[in-house]
C-alpha positions, 0 to 999 in steps of 0.5 A, a space after each residue: 657414609 652410605 651403606 649401599 642398601 636401597 630404601 623403598 619409596 615412602 620409607 624413611 631412612 634408618 635413624 628417622 624419629 618415630 613421629 617423622 616416620 609415621 608422618 612419612 608413611 601416612 603421606 605416602 599412603 594418601 598419595 598412593 590412594 589419590 593416584 589410584 582414585 584418579 586412575 580409576 576415574 580416568 578409566 571409567 570416563 574412558 569406558 563411558 566415552 567408548 560406550 557412547 561412541 559405540 552406541 552412536 556408531 551402531 545407531 548410524 549403521 541401523 539408520 543406514 540399513 533401515 532408513 528413517 521411515 520418511 519419504 521425500 519423493 517429489 509430488 506434482 502440484 494438483 492445482 495449476 498456478 492461476 487456475 480459477 477456483 470452482 464455485 462452492 455453490 449455485 449462488 457463488 456461480 450466479 455472483 461470478 456470472 453477474 460480475 462478468 456481465 457487469 464488467 462487460 457492460 462497463 467495457 461496452 459503456 466506455 466511449 471510444 473517443 475522448 470523454 470528460 469525467 469530473 469528480 466533485 467530491 475531490 474536485 478532479 477533472 480527467 480527460 479520457 480516451 477509452 481507458 487512457 487518461 490524457 489529462 488529469 488536473 484539479 478543478 473547482 466545482 460548485 460551492 453549494 452556497 445559498 444566496 438570498 435576494 432580500 428577506 423574501 426575494 429569490 434564492 440561488 444555490 450554487 451547485 454543479 449539476 450531476 449526470 451525463 452532458 455533452 460539449 454543446 459549444 466552444 469559444 475562445 476568449 469567452 465573455 461572461 454575461 453576468 446574471 442577476 445573482 452576480 449583482 445581488 452577491 456584490 450588493 449592486 443594482 441589477 443593470 437595465 442595459 445588457 452591455 453593463 452585464 458583460 465582463 471580459 477576461 474572468 473566464 480565461 482563454 477558453 470555455 466549453 459549454 455543456 448546457 443551462 449556462 454551465 461551462 468548463 472555463 478558466 479562472 483568475 484564482 488558480 490558487 483555489 483550484 481543488 476546492 469547491 468555490 465556484 457558482 456551479 461552473 467547472 473552473 480549470 487551470 490554464 494549461 489543462 484547459 488548453 489541452 481539454 479545449 484542443 482534444 474535446 470536440 463538440 459532442 464530447 460526453 461529460 460525466 459529472 458525479 
């Protein structure tokens, strides 16, 4: 039966064997020590956190009162957008002046009416009016091939001349009067009758002559346009040739390079 007396926590009841009592005392002591250590660590952590929060709050107050030292006021641009940079030297001024002079000369040199420009390197023909491109199309310039008549005979070089020319005459359904080299190239005898030199249909619908037997004309071999395969004339496709023929009157400048 219980006597009604209370036993302190960790104290074994009366009559407990000595070994068990000692173990109970040790267990209770370890539990109290562990609990005290946990509480101490929690108190220290809480103290450190309070210190950190207090330091952060103090720093914010100082920054609010004293500022960061940086000044972010807007600055107006010192150089207007698109303003020309001043030349750094007398030589630079001279070069800029020379460039403007050349640009002005080029603008004055552009024909006001229609004009034709032919690029032999890329085999391109352009019909222009001032700075505007009206027609651009592939063409065929001279092949540069060399033809010899026998061992000691005549020599022909199938080049297209370079320079400035003019449209001297125009014709519809042109007829080609074959020169001597055409027969030599084909291995045929040179005819004595001039009528035997005439060939119909090989020059296309139109031809624009610009001197020394050279012309801009059509071709039966449009698949070869864009390549240098002609005997010196400028071959052009049917549709662009029609446009060039309509738009280029006599006297139209022709520039070939």
